[in-house]
TIVEX-204777 format. One line per field, with one value per residue (C-alpha): residue in three letters; y, x, z. Coordinates in pm, 1 decimal, always signed. Each point is the difference from the previous one (the first is absolute). Example, Ala and Ser with C-alpha at 12.3 -4.5 7.8 and 13.67 -1.06 7.14 Angstrom:
! TIVEX-204777
residuo	(ALA	SER) .
y	(-450.0	+344.0) .
x	(+1230.0	+137.0) .
z	(+780.0	-66.0) .
//
This chain:
! TIVEX-204777
residuo	(MET	PHE	ARG	PRO	HIS	ARG	ARG	GLU	ARG	ALA	ALA	MET	PRO	HIS	SER	THR	ARG	PRO	SER	SER	GLY	ARG	VAL	VAL	THR	VAL	GLY	VAL	HIS	PRO	HIS	ASN	PRO	SER	LEU	PHE	VAL	LEU	ARG	ARG	LEU	GLY	VAL	LEU	GLU	PRO	MET	LEU	ALA	ARG	LEU	GLY	ALA	VAL	VAL	GLU	TRP	VAL	GLU	TYR	ASP	ASP	GLY	ARG	CYS	THR	ILE	ASP	LEU	PHE	ALA	GLU	ALA	GLU	ILE	ASP	PHE	GLY	GLY	THR	GLY	SER	MET	PRO	PRO	VAL	GLN	ALA	GLN	SER	GLU	GLY	VAL	GLU	ILE	VAL	TYR	VAL	ALA	VAL	SER	ASP	PRO	ARG	PRO	GLY	ARG	VAL	ALA	LEU	VAL	VAL	PRO	ALA	ASP	SER	SER	ILE	ARG	THR	VAL	ALA	ASP	LEU	ARG	GLY	ARG	ARG	VAL	ALA	MET	THR	ASP	GLY	SER	CYS	HIS	SER	GLU	LEU	LEU	ALA	SER	VAL	LEU	GLU	SER	VAL	GLY	ILE	GLY	TYR	HIS	ASP	ILE	VAL	VAL	LEU	ASP	GLY	ASN	ALA	ASP	GLU	ASN	ARG	SER	ALA	PHE	GLU	SER	GLY	GLU	ALA	GLU	ALA	ARG	VAL	THR	GLY	ASP	PRO	HIS	VAL	ALA	GLU	ALA	ARG	ARG	SER	GLY	SER	LEU	ARG	VAL	LEU	ALA	GLU	ALA	GLY	ALA	GLU	ILE	ALA	ASP	ARG	SER	VAL	TRP	TRP	ALA	GLY	ARG	ALA	PHE	ALA	VAL	ALA	GLU	PRO	ARG	LEU	LEU	GLU	THR	LEU	VAL	ARG	ALA	LEU	ARG	VAL	SER	ASP	ALA	TRP	ALA	ALA	ARG	HIS	PRO	ARG	GLU	ALA	ALA	GLY	LEU	PHE	ALA	ALA	GLY	VAL	PRO	GLY	SER	PRO	ASP	ALA	ALA	ALA	TRP	GLU	THR	ALA	LEU	ARG	ARG	GLY	PRO	TRP	GLY	LEU	ARG	PRO	VAL	SER	ALA	ASP	VAL	VAL	ALA	GLU	GLN	GLN	THR	ALA	ALA	ASP	ARG	TYR	VAL	ARG	LEU	GLY	MET	ILE	PRO	ALA	PRO	VAL	SER	ILE	ALA	ASP	ALA	VAL	LEU	ALA	PRO	VAL	PRO	ALA	LEU	LEU	GLY	SER	ALA	GLY	PRO	VAL	VAL	THR	ALA	ALA	SER	ALA	SER	ALA	TYR	GLY	THR	GLY) .
y	(+24421.3	-282.9	-244.9	-305.2	-346.1	-97.0	-238.8	-345.2	-22.7	-134.9	-136.7	+48.5	-313.3	-88.7	+91.7	-274.4	+3.8	-117.2	-276.6	+255.2	+371.6	+307.2	+50.3	+369.6	+88.5	+301.5	+160.9	+92.8	+199.8	+211.4	+329.7	-27.8	-16.9	-74.2	-319.4	-102.3	+17.1	-162.7	-300.5	-57.2	+48.1	-271.4	+240.7	-70.4	-378.2	-52.3	+280.5	-165.4	-343.0	+117.5	+57.4	-336.7	+161.1	-18.6	+239.3	-78.1	+253.3	+90.5	+150.2	+202.9	+274.3	+264.6	+174.2	+74.7	-372.3	+50.3	+121.3	-321.8	-215.8	+171.2	-19.7	-375.4	-44.5	-139.3	+225.8	+127.7	+277.6	+201.8	+328.5	+243.7	+368.9	+211.3	-38.1	-376.6	-3.2	+287.3	-192.4	-313.0	+181.4	+159.5	-347.8	-123.1	-207.0	-30.2	+131.9	+205.8	+224.0	-126.2	+232.9	+247.7	+119.7	+354.2	+190.6	-111.4	+318.1	-47.6	-370.6	+36.9	+250.5	+114.5	+27.2	+91.9	-19.2	+282.8	+146.3	-41.7	+281.7	-76.2	+270.5	-9.0	-224.3	+221.8	-122.4	-356.6	+45.1	-259.3	-149.6	-366.3	-83.3	-340.0	-102.9	-272.3	+104.9	-50.4	+45.0	+296.1	+101.7	+79.1	+185.5	+227.7	+59.4	+68.3	+257.5	+193.5	-11.0	+131.2	+281.4	+134.2	-66.2	-313.4	-306.1	-345.4	-110.5	+294.1	-192.9	-337.1	-253.1	-279.6	-248.1	-255.3	-136.6	+160.7	-179.0	+73.4	+364.9	+39.6	-161.0	+223.5	+307.9	-81.2	-90.3	+332.0	-162.9	+182.5	+367.3	+4.5	-260.0	-37.6	-225.1	-90.1	-111.4	-150.8	+126.1	+361.6	-35.5	-149.6	+280.6	+271.9	-162.6	-12.5	+366.9	-86.7	+96.1	+308.7	-14.9	+179.1	-98.7	-233.8	-139.5	+229.1	+323.0	-149.9	-315.7	-162.1	-336.5	-211.4	-374.4	-140.2	-333.7	-136.1	-311.7	-182.5	+128.8	-348.7	-89.9	+328.1	-34.0	-372.5	-19.0	+312.2	-185.4	-128.1	+345.3	+153.1	-265.3	+95.2	+364.4	-86.0	-217.1	+276.7	+243.8	-240.9	-62.0	+370.0	+82.0	-252.7	+149.0	+351.9	-111.8	-221.1	+174.5	-163.5	-349.3	+81.9	+130.9	-333.2	-176.5	+213.6	-16.6	-379.2	-45.0	+237.5	-116.1	+277.9	+271.6	+254.6	-97.2	-16.9	+352.7	+149.1	-209.5	+111.8	+366.7	-50.9	-201.5	+246.4	+265.9	-214.8	+68.0	-315.6	-52.3	-17.9	+269.6	-21.3	+126.0	+349.8	+246.6	+183.4	-317.6	-65.2	+355.7	-42.7	-323.3	+150.4	+293.7	-241.6	-218.9	+299.8	+101.9	-350.1	+26.1	+342.8	-132.6	-322.5	-220.3	-211.9	-139.4	+149.4	+247.4	-135.2	+101.8	-72.7	+27.5	-302.9	-213.5	+109.4	-202.1	+74.0	+16.0	-316.9	+26.9	-52.3	+333.3	+208.1	+264.1	-118.4	+239.4	-274.3	-335.5	+12.1	-320.0	-68.7	-190.1	-269.5	-51.9	-15.9	-257.6	-211.0	-58.9	-64.5	+346.0	+162.9) .
x	(-7699.2	-248.3	-46.2	-223.2	+128.3	-74.8	-277.9	+89.2	+43.5	-286.5	+92.0	-246.7	-219.4	+38.4	+367.3	+259.2	+373.1	+161.7	+258.5	+241.6	-19.0	-34.3	-266.6	-78.2	-142.0	-229.9	-138.3	-368.8	-213.5	-313.9	+178.9	+173.5	-303.6	+200.7	+156.0	-327.9	-174.0	+290.6	-7.4	-370.7	-4.3	+237.1	+194.1	+350.9	-0.6	-1.9	+251.0	+246.4	-67.8	+145.4	+326.2	-12.0	-90.2	-291.5	-133.3	-49.5	-223.6	+73.4	-314.2	-24.8	-218.6	+245.2	+217.2	+269.0	+83.1	+145.9	+320.9	+51.1	-87.7	+269.3	+245.6	-58.1	+20.6	-352.8	-117.9	+167.8	-247.7	-259.5	-180.7	-88.5	-30.1	+311.5	+115.0	+72.9	+281.9	+166.4	-35.4	+137.9	+300.6	+64.9	+3.6	+255.2	-235.7	+134.3	-287.1	-37.0	-278.1	-169.0	-293.1	-238.0	-353.7	-109.0	-85.7	-321.3	-161.5	-274.9	+58.5	+136.9	-135.4	+35.2	-352.3	-185.2	-368.7	-199.8	-71.6	+356.1	+169.9	+311.2	-19.4	+349.4	+307.1	+158.9	-265.2	+131.6	+285.6	-48.6	-306.3	-60.9	+9.7	-101.5	+204.9	+208.9	+348.2	+274.4	-233.2	-116.3	-191.6	+331.4	+121.7	-304.3	+1.9	+374.5	-28.8	-291.9	+135.1	+339.3	-167.8	-149.7	+304.1	-124.3	+222.6	-120.6	+42.6	-204.8	-316.5	-118.1	-6.0	-254.2	+136.1	-226.8	-149.9	-300.3	-258.1	+184.2	+46.1	-364.3	-105.6	+232.4	-126.6	-368.9	+29.7	+169.3	+325.9	+161.9	-76.8	+117.2	+63.5	+212.3	-170.6	+11.1	-234.9	-252.6	-52.9	+59.3	-262.3	-241.1	+68.0	-56.2	-326.5	-123.7	+75.1	+77.5	+367.7	+208.7	+326.0	+299.4	+253.7	+22.5	+240.0	+53.7	+45.5	+259.5	+143.0	-14.7	-105.8	+118.1	-13.2	+351.4	+94.3	+332.5	+209.1	+280.4	+326.0	+131.7	-315.8	-6.5	+362.3	-10.2	-343.6	-68.0	-233.3	-215.1	-8.6	-109.0	-270.9	-135.2	-18.0	-171.3	-254.7	-74.4	-60.5	-250.4	-189.4	+5.9	-150.9	-275.6	-71.8	-11.4	-259.8	-197.6	-10.2	-328.9	+128.1	+328.7	-193.5	-176.2	+335.8	+93.2	-340.3	+7.5	+367.6	+59.3	-197.2	-155.8	+66.2	-257.0	-249.4	+55.4	-137.2	+274.5	+260.7	-129.0	+20.6	+357.5	+108.4	-151.9	+230.3	+300.1	+255.5	+75.3	+322.5	+371.5	+261.4	+379.5	+183.8	+92.6	+242.0	-299.9	-120.3	+347.0	+8.3	-349.8	+97.2	+325.3	-186.3	-229.3	+290.9	+185.1	-314.2	-29.0	+357.7	-62.2	-310.5	+165.0	-228.8	+266.6	+323.9	+249.5	+26.9	-33.4	+90.9	-302.7	+209.2	+202.2	-314.9	-88.6	+112.4	-44.9	-370.9	-175.2	-29.2	-377.7	-30.2	+215.9	-196.3	-329.7	-264.3	-193.8	-153.2	-43.1	-196.8	-300.1	-307.8	+92.7	+345.7	-144.9	-254.1	+284.4	+100.4	-353.3	-48.5	-240.9) .
z	(-12573.8	+47.9	-285.5	+34.1	-70.4	-353.3	-95.5	-128.6	-375.8	-206.9	-340.7	-282.4	+9.6	-368.0	-35.8	+4.7	+29.3	-323.3	+16.7	-141.6	-51.7	+215.6	+267.2	+38.3	+341.4	+9.8	+315.5	-8.5	+243.3	-49.8	+65.5	-336.1	-229.9	-314.0	+134.7	+164.6	-339.2	-184.8	+231.1	-77.5	-378.0	-112.2	-221.1	+126.2	-11.9	-380.3	-48.2	+239.0	-147.0	-331.1	+187.3	+175.4	+332.7	+242.4	+262.3	+366.6	+172.3	+360.8	+148.2	+320.4	+144.3	+119.5	-259.3	+259.6	+4.3	-347.7	+164.8	+194.7	-299.3	-206.0	+289.0	+28.3	-380.3	-3.5	-282.3	-314.8	-74.0	+189.1	+24.6	+277.1	+66.5	-2.5	+362.2	+28.9	-259.8	+186.8	+326.0	-164.0	-142.0	+340.7	+155.0	-252.8	-215.4	-355.2	-212.0	-314.8	-125.6	-317.6	-71.3	+160.3	-55.2	-58.7	+320.2	+171.8	+137.8	+253.9	+44.4	+355.2	+248.9	+360.8	+137.4	+317.2	+92.0	-154.7	+344.7	+137.3	+189.9	-207.8	-267.0	-151.3	-9.5	+266.3	+244.6	-20.3	+249.2	+273.6	-170.9	-83.2	-371.8	-139.1	-302.1	-159.1	+104.6	-257.4	-297.0	-207.1	+314.4	+167.2	-307.1	-4.5	+374.1	+16.7	-278.2	+147.8	+355.7	-105.6	-193.9	+325.9	+218.2	+176.5	+35.3	-98.2	+360.2	+130.8	-81.5	+127.8	-285.0	+35.7	-251.5	-161.1	-317.6	-170.9	+215.9	+324.8	-94.1	-84.7	+327.3	+203.2	-178.7	+24.3	+370.4	+78.5	+104.8	-292.8	-54.2	-360.9	-264.6	-310.1	-251.7	-366.6	-271.5	-9.0	+354.9	-107.9	-272.4	+251.1	+250.9	-257.5	-99.9	+360.9	+74.5	+362.7	-15.6	-63.1	-195.1	+157.8	-266.0	-293.7	-256.7	-292.5	+187.0	+236.6	-158.7	-343.6	+147.4	-291.1	-34.6	-23.4	-152.6	+115.4	-32.6	+170.1	-145.9	-75.8	-192.8	-194.0	-105.6	-83.5	-164.0	-209.5	-240.5	+284.5	+157.1	-329.0	-33.8	+343.5	-106.3	-329.4	+179.3	+248.8	-284.3	-155.4	+324.9	+89.9	-338.8	+67.4	+344.3	-142.9	-255.6	+239.1	+340.6	+99.8	-67.5	+173.2	+301.4	+19.0	+28.9	+300.6	+170.3	-27.8	+78.1	+293.1	+307.0	+206.5	-257.3	-120.8	-264.6	-375.5	-48.2	+219.6	-177.4	-338.7	+100.0	+115.9	-302.3	-247.4	+145.1	-85.4	-118.4	-196.3	-188.5	+72.7	-48.1	+0.4	+307.7	-113.6	+155.2	+145.2	+170.0	+142.4	+138.4	+142.5	+174.6	+127.0	+152.4	+180.6	+114.2	+141.4	+188.5	+150.2	+124.6	+158.5	+173.9	+116.3	-210.1	-174.7	+144.4	-246.9	-288.5	-353.0	-353.2	-217.5	-316.9	+112.9	-33.8	-354.3	-302.3	-370.1	-92.0	-109.2	-381.1	+11.0	+182.2	-231.6	-186.3	+148.2	+123.0	+170.2	-86.1	-377.9	-44.4	-223.1	+110.8	-252.2	+147.6	+349.9	-118.9	-134.3	+362.1	+119.2	+150.6	-241.9) .
//
């Protein structure tokens, strides 16, 4: 499966490495909204400082690069959709699951032009589909294709980033497209597309936060601090979707406007959940499907990558944070 070379790391301009103490490296890309917001709010830095640690942000555009960054020990913590950690585990990368989001229905969709002759998923055999291979796009497509008896390799995948996929689709080079928010929100608003399948009915499409195993085992306090900081910034984003949308519109070149981002971000969900037995089963089902379809190099046991829950997640139903506590970190 194709995966682009990662972007060079970019340290946070005002962060400095302490003469002593732990540097926590965190991967950030716009396809994990929680980490994208966290990096811009300044919530994590004072929380780590109390532990004598500092964060170094590693920024890149393509979430699939998270696998290589973990493999090269260039990040301690990151977040993606649910397929990359399965891919990483299949490739022998030592990672562990930390937390997941609630399902994100409607956030990713398989679409065709409104006037397309493609009426159902079964019509996709031999057709060209623009998508970001190895992401939640692959997860959705694999699920719907298998449900109608079509193999993943019975279609022609045109792999690219969001801009490349859009260009291929609009030029007619691709006959269908898998895309995610805010592009889904923009497409629904335009009325020019027809949805063949979407997350929710076919896949849960959760965000997954994961860590290098060595970091998770050696630094449980730092890992818990990351989770607590994410809960604070997620609570801020849930209360301030318009302001959060402005961060994305300004920080993601070539993306849809702030209105599309706001629509997407209002849908959420925001908040972190522990990795439950149901989530493990859900991930295992997906992993087994990837093996059957030849999408990953080796079978995996998801349970082997799950440690005891981070205490900050135990008994939580989401980000229980007051506006006052968020303001204490400069987020209110």
